[in-house]
N, CA, C, O and the ligand as a Tripos MOL2 file, in Angstrom:
@<TRIPOS>MOLECULE
protein
  309   307    78     0     0
PROTEIN
NO_CHARGES

@<TRIPOS>ATOM
      1 N         -48.3960   33.6200  -82.1660 N.3       1 MET1
      2 CA        -49.5860   33.6390  -83.0030 C.3       1 MET1
      3 C         -50.7190   32.8060  -82.4440 C.2       1 MET1
      4 O         -50.4870   31.7490  -81.8570 O.2       1 MET1
      5 N         -51.9550   33.2790  -82.6240 N.am      2 LYS2
      6 CA        -53.1100   32.5490  -82.1270 C.3       2 LYS2
      7 C         -53.4160   31.3670  -83.0330 C.2       2 LYS2
      8 O         -52.9590   31.2690  -84.1710 O.2       2 LYS2
      9 N         -54.2180   30.4770  -82.4580 N.am      3 GLN3
     10 CA        -54.6480   29.3440  -83.2480 C.3       3 GLN3
     11 C         -56.1120   29.4170  -83.5840 C.2       3 GLN3
     12 O         -56.9020   30.0290  -82.8640 O.2       3 GLN3
     13 N         -56.4710   28.7880  -84.6880 N.am      4 CYS4
     14 CA        -57.8240   28.8430  -85.2120 C.3       4 CYS4
     15 C         -58.8350   28.2370  -84.2230 C.2       4 CYS4
     16 O         -58.5650   27.2150  -83.5920 O.2       4 CYS4
     17 N         -59.9750   28.8710  -84.1040 N.am      5 LYS5
     18 CA        -60.9970   28.4140  -83.1490 C.3       5 LYS5
     19 C         -62.0080   27.5000  -83.8120 C.2       5 LYS5
     20 O         -62.8610   26.9220  -83.1380 O.2       5 LYS5
     21 N         -61.9220   27.3660  -85.1000 N.am      6 ALA6
     22 CA        -62.9100   26.5590  -85.8030 C.3       6 ALA6
     23 C         -62.7370   25.0760  -85.4610 C.2       6 ALA6
     24 O         -61.6370   24.6160  -85.1550 O.2       6 ALA6
     25 N         -63.8590   24.3390  -85.5210 N.am      7 LYS7
     26 CA        -63.8020   22.9120  -85.2650 C.3       7 LYS7
     27 C         -64.1110   22.1670  -86.5420 C.2       7 LYS7
     28 O         -64.9510   22.5900  -87.3360 O.2       7 LYS7
     29 N         -63.4320   21.0640  -86.7310 N.am      8 SER8
     30 CA        -63.6670   20.2580  -87.9110 C.3       8 SER8
     31 C         -65.0350   19.5920  -87.8150 C.2       8 SER8
     32 O         -65.3950   19.0330  -86.7790 O.2       8 SER8
     33 N         -65.7940   19.6580  -88.9100 N.am      9 LYS9
     34 CA        -67.0960   19.0110  -88.8980 C.3       9 LYS9
     35 C         -66.9680   17.5040  -88.8470 C.2       9 LYS9
     36 O         -67.7930   16.8140  -88.2470 O.2       9 LYS9
     37 N         -65.9240   17.0050  -89.4850 N.am     10 ARG10
     38 CA        -65.7430   15.5740  -89.5850 C.3      10 ARG10
     39 C         -65.2200   14.9760  -88.2820 C.2      10 ARG10
     40 O         -65.8170   14.0510  -87.7310 O.2      10 ARG10
     41 N         -64.1240   15.4980  -87.8070 N.am     11 THR11
     42 CA        -63.4550   14.9140  -86.6410 C.3      11 THR11
     43 C         -63.8740   15.5150  -85.3470 C.2      11 THR11
     44 O         -63.7100   14.8960  -84.2960 O.2      11 THR11
     45 N         -64.4300   16.7450  -85.3850 N.am     12 GLY12
     46 CA        -64.7840   17.4020  -84.1630 C.3      12 GLY12
     47 C         -63.6160   17.9950  -83.4200 C.2      12 GLY12
     48 O         -63.7730   18.5580  -82.3360 O.2      12 GLY12
     49 N         -62.4460   17.8680  -84.0040 N.am     13 LYS13
     50 CA        -61.2620   18.4220  -83.3590 C.3      13 LYS13
     51 C         -61.0580   19.8760  -83.7550 C.2      13 LYS13
     52 O         -61.5200   20.3320  -84.8010 O.2      13 LYS13
     53 N         -60.3710   20.5700  -82.9060 N.am     14 ARG14
     54 CA        -60.0790   21.9490  -83.2230 C.3      14 ARG14
     55 C         -59.0720   22.0340  -84.3560 C.2      14 ARG14
     56 O         -58.1970   21.1820  -84.5080 O.2      14 ARG14
     57 N         -59.2220   23.0740  -85.1340 N.am     15 CYS15
     58 CA        -58.3840   23.2490  -86.3170 C.3      15 CYS15
     59 C         -56.9090   23.4180  -85.9700 C.2      15 CYS15
     60 O         -56.0540   22.7260  -86.5220 O.2      15 CYS15
     61 N         -56.6140   24.3420  -85.0500 N.am     16 LYS16
     62 CA        -55.2580   24.5710  -84.5680 C.3      16 LYS16
     63 C         -54.3120   25.2240  -85.5750 C.2      16 LYS16
     64 O         -53.1380   25.4430  -85.2750 O.2      16 LYS16
     65 N         -54.8060   25.5260  -86.7310 N.am     17 ALA17
     66 CA        -53.9790   26.2270  -87.7110 C.3      17 ALA17
     67 C         -53.8080   27.6580  -87.1970 C.2      17 ALA17
     68 O         -54.6490   28.1550  -86.4480 O.2      17 ALA17
     69 N         -52.7560   28.2970  -87.5870 N.am     18 TYR18
     70 CA        -52.5540   29.6730  -87.1330 C.3      18 TYR18
     71 C         -53.5720   30.5910  -87.7940 C.2      18 TYR18
     72 O         -53.9380   30.4200  -88.9570 O.2      18 TYR18
     73 N         -54.0150   31.5680  -87.0130 N.am     19 VAL19
     74 CA        -55.0460   32.4680  -87.5510 C.3      19 VAL19
     75 C         -54.4400   33.5200  -88.4870 C.2      19 VAL19
     76 O         -53.2450   33.8160  -88.4680 O.2      19 VAL19
     77 N         -55.3250   34.0470  -89.2850 N.am     20 VAL20
     78 CA        -54.9330   35.1840  -90.1170 C.3      20 VAL20
     79 C         -54.8830   36.3980  -89.2220 C.2      20 VAL20
     80 O         -55.7190   36.5410  -88.3300 O.2      20 VAL20
     81 N         -53.9590   37.2430  -89.4300 N.am     21 LYS21
     82 CA        -53.7460   38.4410  -88.5990 C.3      21 LYS21
     83 C         -55.0610   39.2000  -88.3890 C.2      21 LYS21
     84 O         -55.7430   39.5470  -89.3530 O.2      21 LYS21
     85 N         -55.4020   39.4480  -87.1550 N.am     22 GLY22
     86 CA        -56.6090   40.2290  -86.8360 C.3      22 GLY22
     87 C         -57.8790   39.4400  -86.8740 C.2      22 GLY22
     88 O         -58.9590   39.9960  -86.6720 O.2      22 GLY22
     89 N         -57.7820   38.1430  -87.1300 N.am     23 MET23
     90 CA        -58.9760   37.3050  -87.2060 C.3      23 MET23
     91 C         -58.9190   36.2200  -86.1400 C.2      23 MET23
     92 O         -57.8810   35.9780  -85.5240 O.2      23 MET23
     93 N         -60.0950   35.5560  -85.9350 N.am     24 GLU24
     94 CA        -60.1630   34.5030  -84.9420 C.3      24 GLU24
     95 C         -59.9540   33.1310  -85.5600 C.2      24 GLU24
     96 O         -59.7780   32.1350  -84.8600 O.2      24 GLU24
     97 N         -59.9770   33.1020  -86.8740 N.am     25 VAL25
     98 CA        -59.8570   31.8100  -87.5540 C.3      25 VAL25
     99 C         -58.7500   31.8260  -88.6180 C.2      25 VAL25
    100 O         -58.2460   32.8760  -89.0180 O.2      25 VAL25
    101 N         -58.4090   30.6440  -89.0410 N.am     26 CYS26
    102 CA        -57.3150   30.4990  -90.0060 C.3      26 CYS26
    103 C         -57.7650   30.7770  -91.4360 C.2      26 CYS26
    104 O         -58.9380   31.0380  -91.7010 O.2      26 CYS26
    105 N         -56.8440   30.7160  -92.3040 N.am     27 TYR27
    106 CA        -57.0340   30.8870  -93.7300 C.3      27 TYR27
    107 C         -58.1860   30.0490  -94.2490 C.2      27 TYR27
    108 O         -59.0340   30.5320  -95.0000 O.2      27 TYR27
    109 N         -58.2090   28.7840  -93.8410 N.am     28 TYR28
    110 CA        -59.2250   27.8600  -94.3680 C.3      28 TYR28
    111 C         -60.5960   28.1280  -93.8150 C.2      28 TYR28
    112 O         -61.5960   27.8050  -94.4560 O.2      28 TYR28
    113 N         -60.6660   28.7080  -92.6490 N.am     29 HIS29
    114 CA        -61.9620   28.9070  -92.0010 C.3      29 HIS29
    115 C         -62.4680   30.3390  -92.1270 C.2      29 HIS29
    116 O         -63.1820   30.8330  -91.2540 O.2      29 HIS29
    117 N         -62.1100   30.9750  -93.1750 N.am     30 GLY30
    118 CA        -62.7030   32.2810  -93.4760 C.3      30 GLY30
    119 C         -61.8860   33.4540  -92.9990 C.2      30 GLY30
    120 O         -62.3710   34.5850  -93.0090 O.2      30 GLY30
    121 N         -60.6530   33.2160  -92.5790 N.am     31 GLY31
    122 CA        -59.8350   34.3340  -92.1330 C.3      31 GLY31
    123 C         -59.2480   35.0920  -93.2950 C.2      31 GLY31
    124 O         -58.8150   36.2360  -93.1560 O.2      31 GLY31
    125 N         -59.2360   34.4480  -94.4400 N.am     32 LYS32
    126 CA        -58.6100   35.0630  -95.6080 C.3      32 LYS32
    127 C         -59.4380   36.2360  -96.1080 C.2      32 LYS32
    128 O         -60.6400   36.3130  -95.8560 O.2      32 LYS32
    129 N         -58.7980   37.1310  -96.8040 N.am     33 VAL33
    130 CA        -59.5060   38.1970  -97.4520 C.3      33 VAL33
    131 C         -60.4600   37.5560  -98.4430 C.2      33 VAL33
    132 O         -60.0660   36.6710  -99.2040 O.2      33 VAL33
    133 N         -61.6990   37.9920  -98.4410 N.am     34 GLY34
    134 CA        -62.7230   37.3330  -99.2670 C.3      34 GLY34
    135 C         -63.8000   36.7900  -98.3610 C.2      34 GLY34
    136 O         -64.9050   36.4910  -98.8150 O.2      34 GLY34
    137 N         -63.4930   36.6580  -97.0850 N.am     35 SER35
    138 CA        -64.5190   36.2930  -96.1260 C.3      35 SER35
    139 C         -65.4060   37.5070  -95.8990 C.2      35 SER35
    140 O         -65.0130   38.6340  -96.2010 O.2      35 SER35
    141 N         -66.5880   37.2810  -95.3730 N.am     36 THR36
    142 CA        -67.5440   38.3710  -95.2150 C.3      36 THR36
    143 C         -66.9690   39.5190  -94.3930 C.2      36 THR36
    144 O         -67.0850   40.6890  -94.7590 O.2      36 THR36
    145 N         -66.3430   39.1550  -93.2680 N.am     37 LYS37
    146 CA        -65.8070   40.1650  -92.3760 C.3      37 LYS37
    147 C         -64.7530   41.0210  -93.1010 C.2      37 LYS37
    148 O         -64.7640   42.2510  -93.0460 O.2      37 LYS37
    149 N         -63.8720   40.3280  -93.7600 N.am     38 ALA38
    150 CA        -62.7740   41.0380  -94.4230 C.3      38 ALA38
    151 C         -63.3230   41.8820  -95.5740 C.2      38 ALA38
    152 O         -62.8750   43.0020  -95.8190 O.2      38 ALA38
    153 N         -64.3070   41.3090  -96.2700 N.am     39 ARG39
    154 CA        -64.8930   41.9960  -97.3960 C.3      39 ARG39
    155 C         -65.5870   43.2950  -96.9280 C.2      39 ARG39
    156 O         -65.4470   44.3570  -97.5360 O.2      39 ARG39
    157 N         -66.3260   43.1600  -95.8410 N.am     40 ASN40
    158 CA        -66.9950   44.3290  -95.3030 C.3      40 ASN40
    159 C         -65.9780   45.4040  -94.9150 C.2      40 ASN40
    160 O         -66.1670   46.5860  -95.2000 O.2      40 ASN40
    161 N         -64.9310   44.9840  -94.2800 N.am     41 ALA41
    162 CA        -63.9060   45.9220  -93.8450 C.3      41 ALA41
    163 C         -63.3090   46.6060  -95.0670 C.2      41 ALA41
    164 O         -63.0580   47.8110  -95.0810 O.2      41 ALA41
    165 N         -63.0930   45.7860  -96.0900 N.am     42 ARG42
    166 CA        -62.5040   46.3650  -97.2910 C.3      42 ARG42
    167 C         -63.4390   47.3400  -97.9650 C.2      42 ARG42
    168 O         -63.0180   48.3830  -98.4640 O.2      42 ARG42
    169 N         -64.7310   46.9880  -97.9750 N.am     43 ARG43
    170 CA        -65.7060   47.8500  -98.6260 C.3      43 ARG43
    171 C         -65.7680   49.2000  -97.9080 C.2      43 ARG43
    172 O         -65.8170   50.2640  -98.5250 O.2      43 ARG43
    173 N         -65.7630   49.1060  -96.5740 N.am     44 LYS44
    174 CA        -65.7810   50.3390  -95.7800 C.3      44 LYS44
    175 C         -64.5880   51.1970  -96.0920 C.2      44 LYS44
    176 O         -64.7040   52.4060  -96.2970 O.2      44 LYS44
    177 N         -63.4410   50.5600  -96.1250 N.am     45 ALA45
    178 CA        -62.2090   51.3030  -96.4150 C.3      45 ALA45
    179 C         -62.2880   51.9190  -97.8100 C.2      45 ALA45
    180 O         -61.8730   53.0560  -98.0290 O.2      45 ALA45
    181 N         -62.8250   51.1500  -98.7330 N.am     46 ALA46
    182 CA        -62.9270   51.6140 -100.1130 C.3      46 ALA46
    183 C         -63.8130   52.8460 -100.1860 C.2      46 ALA46
    184 O         -63.4960   53.8180 -100.8720 O.2      46 ALA46
    185 N         -64.9350   52.7900  -99.4640 N.am     47 LEU47
    186 CA        -65.8570   53.9310  -99.4790 C.3      47 LEU47
    187 C         -65.1520   55.1670  -98.8890 C.2      47 LEU47
    188 O         -65.2590   56.2750  -99.4140 O.2      47 LEU47
    189 N         -64.4480   54.9420  -97.8110 N.am     48 ARG48
    190 CA        -63.7840   56.0340  -97.1460 C.3      48 ARG48
    191 C         -62.7650   56.7110  -98.0840 C.2      48 ARG48
    192 O         -62.5510   57.9230  -98.0400 O.2      48 ARG48
    193 N         -62.1640   55.8890  -98.9120 N.am     49 HIS49
    194 CA        -61.1480   56.4430  -99.7880 C.3      49 HIS49
    195 C         -61.7240   56.8980 -101.1290 C.2      49 HIS49
    196 O         -61.0040   57.3690 -102.0090 O.2      49 HIS49
    197 N         -63.0290   56.7440 -101.2540 N.am     50 GLY50
    198 CA        -63.6840   57.2610 -102.4590 C.3      50 GLY50
    199 C         -63.7220   56.2880 -103.6360 C.2      50 GLY50
    200 O         -64.1250   56.6560 -104.7390 O.2      50 GLY50
    201 N         -63.3070   55.0580 -103.4000 N.am     51 PHE51
    202 CA        -63.4480   54.0820 -104.4590 C.3      51 PHE51
    203 C         -64.8950   53.6020 -104.5170 C.2      51 PHE51
    204 O         -65.6490   53.7600 -103.5560 O.2      51 PHE51
    205 N         -65.2650   53.0320 -105.6130 N.am     52 TYR52
    206 CA        -66.5590   52.3860 -105.7490 C.3      52 TYR52
    207 C         -67.7250   53.3540 -105.5850 C.2      52 TYR52
    208 O         -68.8470   52.9210 -105.3210 O.2      52 TYR52
    209 N         -67.4940   54.5970 -105.7300 N.am     53 THR53
    210 CA        -68.6270   55.5110 -105.7750 C.3      53 THR53
    211 C         -69.1340   55.4960 -107.2210 C.2      53 THR53
    212 O         -68.4260   55.0800 -108.1380 O.2      53 THR53
    213 N         -70.3570   55.9520 -107.4020 N.am     54 LYS54
    214 CA        -70.9570   55.8600 -108.7360 C.3      54 LYS54
    215 C         -70.1090   56.5770 -109.7720 C.2      54 LYS54
    216 O         -69.8260   56.0440 -110.8450 O.2      54 LYS54
    217 N         -69.7090   57.7950 -109.4320 N.am     55 GLU55
    218 CA        -68.9590   58.5870 -110.4020 C.3      55 GLU55
    219 C         -67.6260   57.8890 -110.7530 C.2      55 GLU55
    220 O         -67.1710   57.8460 -111.8960 O.2      55 GLU55
    221 N         -67.0630   57.3620 -109.6950 N.am     56 ASN56
    222 CA        -65.7670   56.7130 -109.8740 C.3      56 ASN56
    223 C         -65.8570   55.5370 -110.8080 C.2      56 ASN56
    224 O         -65.0060   55.3630 -111.6800 O.2      56 ASN56
    225 N         -66.9000   54.7130 -110.6320 N.am     57 ILE57
    226 CA        -67.0650   53.5500 -111.4820 C.3      57 ILE57
    227 C         -67.2520   53.9820 -112.9230 C.2      57 ILE57
    228 O         -66.6480   53.4180 -113.8360 O.2      57 ILE57
    229 N         -68.0980   54.9900 -113.1200 N.am     58 ALA58
    230 CA        -68.3450   55.4770 -114.4900 C.3      58 ALA58
    231 C         -67.0390   55.9730 -115.1060 C.2      58 ALA58
    232 O         -66.7440   55.7250 -116.2750 O.2      58 ALA58
    233 N         -66.2900   56.6620 -114.3060 N.am     59 GLU59
    234 CA        -65.0080   57.1880 -114.7720 C.3      59 GLU59
    235 C         -64.0850   56.0750 -115.2070 C.2      59 GLU59
    236 O         -63.4450   56.1360 -116.2560 O.2      59 GLU59
    237 N         -64.0360   55.0620 -114.3720 N.am     60 ARG60
    238 CA        -63.1380   53.9650 -114.6790 C.3      60 ARG60
    239 C         -63.5990   53.1900 -115.9050 C.2      60 ARG60
    240 O         -62.7900   52.7050 -116.6960 O.2      60 ARG60
    241 N         -64.9310   53.0820 -116.0450 N.am     61 LYS61
    242 CA        -65.4700   52.4130 -117.2390 C.3      61 LYS61
    243 C         -65.0700   53.1600 -118.4850 C.2      61 LYS61
    244 O         -64.6720   52.5650 -119.4860 O.2      61 LYS61
    245 N         -65.1800   54.4760 -118.4110 N.am     62 GLU62
    246 CA        -64.7840   55.3010 -119.5640 C.3      62 GLU62
    247 C         -63.3080   55.1030 -119.8740 C.2      62 GLU62
    248 O         -62.9090   54.9420 -121.0270 O.2      62 GLU62
    249 N         -62.5230   55.1200 -118.8290 N.am     63 LEU63
    250 CA        -61.0960   54.9610 -119.0070 C.3      63 LEU63
    251 C         -60.7900   53.5960 -119.6460 C.2      63 LEU63
    252 O         -59.9350   53.4840 -120.5250 O.2      63 LEU63
    253 N         -61.4980   52.5820 -119.1910 N.am     64 ALA64
    254 CA        -61.2770   51.2400 -119.7360 C.3      64 ALA64
    255 C         -61.6290   51.2110 -121.2170 C.2      64 ALA64
    256 O         -60.9130   50.6250 -122.0290 O.2      64 ALA64
    257 N         -62.7540   51.8580 -121.5580 N.am     65 ALA65
    258 CA        -63.1720   51.9270 -122.9340 C.3      65 ALA65
    259 C         -62.1640   52.6730 -123.7970 C.2      65 ALA65
    260 O         -61.8690   52.2940 -124.9300 O.2      65 ALA65
    261 N         -61.6520   53.7460 -123.2130 N.am     66 PHE66
    262 CA        -60.6390   54.5310 -123.8900 C.3      66 PHE66
    263 C         -59.3940   53.7010 -124.1590 C.2      66 PHE66
    264 O         -58.8070   53.7460 -125.2400 O.2      66 PHE66
    265 N         -59.0170   52.9460 -123.1460 N.am     67 MET67
    266 CA        -57.8240   52.1300 -123.2740 C.3      67 MET67
    267 C         -58.0120   51.0710 -124.3880 C.2      67 MET67
    268 O         -57.1060   50.7910 -125.1730 O.2      67 MET67
    269 N         -59.2380   50.4980 -124.4140 N.am     68 ARG68
    270 CA        -59.5460   49.5060 -125.4230 C.3      68 ARG68
    271 C         -59.4240   50.1110 -126.8150 C.2      68 ARG68
    272 O         -58.8260   49.5200 -127.7150 O.2      68 ARG68
    273 N         -60.0040   51.3060 -126.9790 N.am     69 ASP69
    274 CA        -59.9330   51.9930 -128.2640 C.3      69 ASP69
    275 C         -58.4980   52.2760 -128.6390 C.2      69 ASP69
    276 O         -58.0920   52.0890 -129.7860 O.2      69 ASP69
    277 N         -57.7410   52.7260 -127.6700 N.am     70 ALA70
    278 CA        -56.3490   53.0490 -127.9260 C.3      70 ALA70
    279 C         -55.5770   51.8190 -128.3980 C.2      70 ALA70
    280 O         -54.7430   51.8850 -129.3020 O.2      70 ALA70
    281 N         -55.8840   50.7010 -127.7550 N.am     71 LYS71
    282 CA        -55.1860   49.4630 -128.1060 C.3      71 LYS71
    283 C         -55.5840   49.0520 -129.5290 C.2      71 LYS71
    284 O         -54.7470   48.6150 -130.3190 O.2      71 LYS71
    285 N         -56.8680   49.2000 -129.8370 N.am     72 ALA72
    286 CA        -57.3370   48.8460 -131.1660 C.3      72 ALA72
    287 C         -56.6510   49.7080 -132.2190 C.2      72 ALA72
    288 O         -56.2530   49.2310 -133.2820 O.2      72 ALA72
    289 N         -56.5290   50.9660 -131.8980 N.am     73 MET73
    290 CA        -55.8530   51.8770 -132.8230 C.3      73 MET73
    291 C         -54.4090   51.4880 -133.0490 C.2      73 MET73
    292 O         -53.8990   51.5260 -134.1690 O.2      73 MET73
    293 N         -53.7650   51.1140 -131.9640 N.am     74 MET74
    294 CA        -52.3780   50.7080 -132.0620 C.3      74 MET74
    295 C         -52.2080   49.5600 -133.0170 C.2      74 MET74
    296 O         -51.2450   49.4850 -133.7800 O.2      74 MET74
    297 N         -53.1810   48.6610 -132.9520 N.am     75 LYS75
    298 CA        -53.1110   47.4580 -133.8080 C.3      75 LYS75
    299 C         -53.2400   47.8400 -135.2820 C.2      75 LYS75
    300 O         -52.5940   47.2620 -136.1570 O.2      75 LYS75
    301 N         -54.1070   48.8470 -135.5300 N.am     76 GLU76
    302 CA        -54.3520   49.2390 -136.9280 C.3      76 GLU76
    303 C         -53.1380   49.9110 -137.5570 C.2      76 GLU76
    304 O         -52.9260   49.8210 -138.7660 O.2      76 GLU76
    305 N         -52.3550   50.5750 -136.7400 N.am     77 ILE77
    306 CA        -51.2270   51.2930 -137.2720 C.3      77 ILE77
    307 C         -50.1480   50.3220 -137.7980 C.2      77 ILE77
    308 O         -49.1100   50.7630 -138.2910 O.2      77 ILE77
    309 ZN        -59.0080   26.7840  -89.0810 Zn       78 ZN78
@<TRIPOS>BOND
     1     1     2 1
     2     2     3 1
     3     3     4 2
     4     3     5 am
     5     5     6 1
     6     6     7 1
     7     7     8 2
     8     7     9 am
     9     9    10 1
    10    10    11 1
    11    11    12 2
    12    11    13 am
    13    13    14 1
    14    14    15 1
    15    15    16 2
    16    15    17 am
    17    17    18 1
    18    18    19 1
    19    19    20 2
    20    19    21 am
    21    21    22 1
    22    22    23 1
    23    23    24 2
    24    23    25 am
    25    25    26 1
    26    26    27 1
    27    27    28 2
    28    27    29 am
    29    29    30 1
    30    30    31 1
    31    31    32 2
    32    31    33 am
    33    33    34 1
    34    34    35 1
    35    35    36 2
    36    35    37 am
    37    37    38 1
    38    38    39 1
    39    39    40 2
    40    39    41 am
    41    41    42 1
    42    42    43 1
    43    43    44 2
    44    43    45 am
    45    45    46 1
    46    46    47 1
    47    47    48 2
    48    47    49 am
    49    49    50 1
    50    50    51 1
    51    51    52 2
    52    51    53 am
    53    53    54 1
    54    54    55 1
    55    55    56 2
    56    55    57 am
    57    57    58 1
    58    58    59 1
    59    59    60 2
    60    59    61 am
    61    61    62 1
    62    62    63 1
    63    63    64 2
    64    63    65 am
    65    65    66 1
    66    66    67 1
    67    67    68 2
    68    67    69 am
    69    69    70 1
    70    70    71 1
    71    71    72 2
    72    71    73 am
    73    73    74 1
    74    74    75 1
    75    75    76 2
    76    75    77 am
    77    77    78 1
    78    78    79 1
    79    79    80 2
    80    79    81 am
    81    81    82 1
    82    82    83 1
    83    83    84 2
    84    83    85 am
    85    85    86 1
    86    86    87 1
    87    87    88 2
    88    87    89 am
    89    89    90 1
    90    90    91 1
    91    91    92 2
    92    91    93 am
    93    93    94 1
    94    94    95 1
    95    95    96 2
    96    95    97 am
    97    97    98 1
    98    98    99 1
    99    99   100 2
   100    99   101 am
   101   101   102 1
   102   102   103 1
   103   103   104 2
   104   103   105 am
   105   105   106 1
   106   106   107 1
   107   107   108 2
   108   107   109 am
   109   109   110 1
   110   110   111 1
   111   111   112 2
   112   111   113 am
   113   113   114 1
   114   114   115 1
   115   115   116 2
   116   115   117 am
   117   117   118 1
   118   118   119 1
   119   119   120 2
   120   119   121 am
   121   121   122 1
   122   122   123 1
   123   123   124 2
   124   123   125 am
   125   125   126 1
   126   126   127 1
   127   127   128 2
   128   127   129 am
   129   129   130 1
   130   130   131 1
   131   131   132 2
   132   131   133 am
   133   133   134 1
   134   134   135 1
   135   135   136 2
   136   135   137 am
   137   137   138 1
   138   138   139 1
   139   139   140 2
   140   139   141 am
   141   141   142 1
   142   142   143 1
   143   143   144 2
   144   143   145 am
   145   145   146 1
   146   146   147 1
   147   147   148 2
   148   147   149 am
   149   149   150 1
   150   150   151 1
   151   151   152 2
   152   151   153 am
   153   153   154 1
   154   154   155 1
   155   155   156 2
   156   155   157 am
   157   157   158 1
   158   158   159 1
   159   159   160 2
   160   159   161 am
   161   161   162 1
   162   162   163 1
   163   163   164 2
   164   163   165 am
   165   165   166 1
   166   166   167 1
   167   167   168 2
   168   167   169 am
   169   169   170 1
   170   170   171 1
   171   171   172 2
   172   171   173 am
   173   173   174 1
   174   174   175 1
   175   175   176 2
   176   175   177 am
   177   177   178 1
   178   178   179 1
   179   179   180 2
   180   179   181 am
   181   181   182 1
   182   182   183 1
   183   183   184 2
   184   183   185 am
   185   185   186 1
   186   186   187 1
   187   187   188 2
   188   187   189 am
   189   189   190 1
   190   190   191 1
   191   191   192 2
   192   191   193 am
   193   193   194 1
   194   194   195 1
   195   195   196 2
   196   195   197 am
   197   197   198 1
   198   198   199 1
   199   199   200 2
   200   199   201 am
   201   201   202 1
   202   202   203 1
   203   203   204 2
   204   203   205 am
   205   205   206 1
   206   206   207 1
   207   207   208 2
   208   207   209 am
   209   209   210 1
   210   210   211 1
   211   211   212 2
   212   211   213 am
   213   213   214 1
   214   214   215 1
   215   215   216 2
   216   215   217 am
   217   217   218 1
   218   218   219 1
   219   219   220 2
   220   219   221 am
   221   221   222 1
   222   222   223 1
   223   223   224 2
   224   223   225 am
   225   225   226 1
   226   226   227 1
   227   227   228 2
   228   227   229 am
   229   229   230 1
   230   230   231 1
   231   231   232 2
   232   231   233 am
   233   233   234 1
   234   234   235 1
   235   235   236 2
   236   235   237 am
   237   237   238 1
   238   238   239 1
   239   239   240 2
   240   239   241 am
   241   241   242 1
   242   242   243 1
   243   243   244 2
   244   243   245 am
   245   245   246 1
   246   246   247 1
   247   247   248 2
   248   247   249 am
   249   249   250 1
   250   250   251 1
   251   251   252 2
   252   251   253 am
   253   253   254 1
   254   254   255 1
   255   255   256 2
   256   255   257 am
   257   257   258 1
   258   258   259 1
   259   259   260 2
   260   259   261 am
   261   261   262 1
   262   262   263 1
   263   263   264 2
   264   263   265 am
   265   265   266 1
   266   266   267 1
   267   267   268 2
   268   267   269 am
   269   269   270 1
   270   270   271 1
   271   271   272 2
   272   271   273 am
   273   273   274 1
   274   274   275 1
   275   275   276 2
   276   275   277 am
   277   277   278 1
   278   278   279 1
   279   279   280 2
   280   279   281 am
   281   281   282 1
   282   282   283 1
   283   283   284 2
   284   283   285 am
   285   285   286 1
   286   286   287 1
   287   287   288 2
   288   287   289 am
   289   289   290 1
   290   290   291 1
   291   291   292 2
   292   291   293 am
   293   293   294 1
   294   294   295 1
   295   295   296 2
   296   295   297 am
   297   297   298 1
   298   298   299 1
   299   299   300 2
   300   299   301 am
   301   301   302 1
   302   302   303 1
   303   303   304 2
   304   303   305 am
   305   305   306 1
   306   306   307 1
   307   307   308 2
@<TRIPOS>SUBSTRUCTURE
     1 MET1         2 RESIDUE 1 A MET
     2 LYS2         6 RESIDUE 1 A LYS
     3 GLN3        10 RESIDUE 1 A GLN
     4 CYS4        14 RESIDUE 1 A CYS
     5 LYS5        18 RESIDUE 1 A LYS
     6 ALA6        22 RESIDUE 1 A ALA
     7 LYS7        26 RESIDUE 1 A LYS
     8 SER8        30 RESIDUE 1 A SER
     9 LYS9        34 RESIDUE 1 A LYS
    10 ARG10       38 RESIDUE 1 A ARG
    11 THR11       42 RESIDUE 1 A THR
    12 GLY12       46 RESIDUE 1 A GLY
    13 LYS13       50 RESIDUE 1 A LYS
    14 ARG14       54 RESIDUE 1 A ARG
    15 CYS15       58 RESIDUE 1 A CYS
    16 LYS16       62 RESIDUE 1 A LYS
    17 ALA17       66 RESIDUE 1 A ALA
    18 TYR18       70 RESIDUE 1 A TYR
    19 VAL19       74 RESIDUE 1 A VAL
    20 VAL20       78 RESIDUE 1 A VAL
    21 LYS21       82 RESIDUE 1 A LYS
    22 GLY22       86 RESIDUE 1 A GLY
    23 MET23       90 RESIDUE 1 A MET
    24 GLU24       94 RESIDUE 1 A GLU
    25 VAL25       98 RESIDUE 1 A VAL
    26 CYS26      102 RESIDUE 1 A CYS
    27 TYR27      106 RESIDUE 1 A TYR
    28 TYR28      110 RESIDUE 1 A TYR
    29 HIS29      114 RESIDUE 1 A HIS
    30 GLY30      118 RESIDUE 1 A GLY
    31 GLY31      122 RESIDUE 1 A GLY
    32 LYS32      126 RESIDUE 1 A LYS
    33 VAL33      130 RESIDUE 1 A VAL
    34 GLY34      134 RESIDUE 1 A GLY
    35 SER35      138 RESIDUE 1 A SER
    36 THR36      142 RESIDUE 1 A THR
    37 LYS37      146 RESIDUE 1 A LYS
    38 ALA38      150 RESIDUE 1 A ALA
    39 ARG39      154 RESIDUE 1 A ARG
    40 ASN40      158 RESIDUE 1 A ASN
    41 ALA41      162 RESIDUE 1 A ALA
    42 ARG42      166 RESIDUE 1 A ARG
    43 ARG43      170 RESIDUE 1 A ARG
    44 LYS44      174 RESIDUE 1 A LYS
    45 ALA45      178 RESIDUE 1 A ALA
    46 ALA46      182 RESIDUE 1 A ALA
    47 LEU47      186 RESIDUE 1 A LEU
    48 ARG48      190 RESIDUE 1 A ARG
    49 HIS49      194 RESIDUE 1 A HIS
    50 GLY50      198 RESIDUE 1 A GLY
    51 PHE51      202 RESIDUE 1 A PHE
    52 TYR52      206 RESIDUE 1 A TYR
    53 THR53      210 RESIDUE 1 A THR
    54 LYS54      214 RESIDUE 1 A LYS
    55 GLU55      218 RESIDUE 1 A GLU
    56 ASN56      222 RESIDUE 1 A ASN
    57 ILE57      226 RESIDUE 1 A ILE
    58 ALA58      230 RESIDUE 1 A ALA
    59 GLU59      234 RESIDUE 1 A GLU
    60 ARG60      238 RESIDUE 1 A ARG
    61 LYS61      242 RESIDUE 1 A LYS
    62 GLU62      246 RESIDUE 1 A GLU
    63 LEU63      250 RESIDUE 1 A LEU
    64 ALA64      254 RESIDUE 1 A ALA
    65 ALA65      258 RESIDUE 1 A ALA
    66 PHE66      262 RESIDUE 1 A PHE
    67 MET67      266 RESIDUE 1 A MET
    68 ARG68      270 RESIDUE 1 A ARG
    69 ASP69      274 RESIDUE 1 A ASP
    70 ALA70      278 RESIDUE 1 A ALA
    71 LYS71      282 RESIDUE 1 A LYS
    72 ALA72      286 RESIDUE 1 A ALA
    73 MET73      290 RESIDUE 1 A MET
    74 MET74      294 RESIDUE 1 A MET
    75 LYS75      298 RESIDUE 1 A LYS
    76 GLU76      302 RESIDUE 1 A GLU
    77 ILE77      306 RESIDUE 1 A ILE
    78 ZN78       309 GROUP 0 **** ****
């Protein structure tokens, strides 16, 4: 496994933590999902698979509302 390329701001030493798979830096230095790079990759993948399109979001919102109503109804019974 590769080691993190990031340098500590305080000590100036290299991080040396193991990198996150496919990244140049470790978990702490932005290798984790949630970093810009990973987020962009995820967004691209999401678009390719049809998630997060306008229609899809509307659909899911409707579904969520429906589920809420259904739950409310269950409580009333
Ligand atoms: Zn690091």
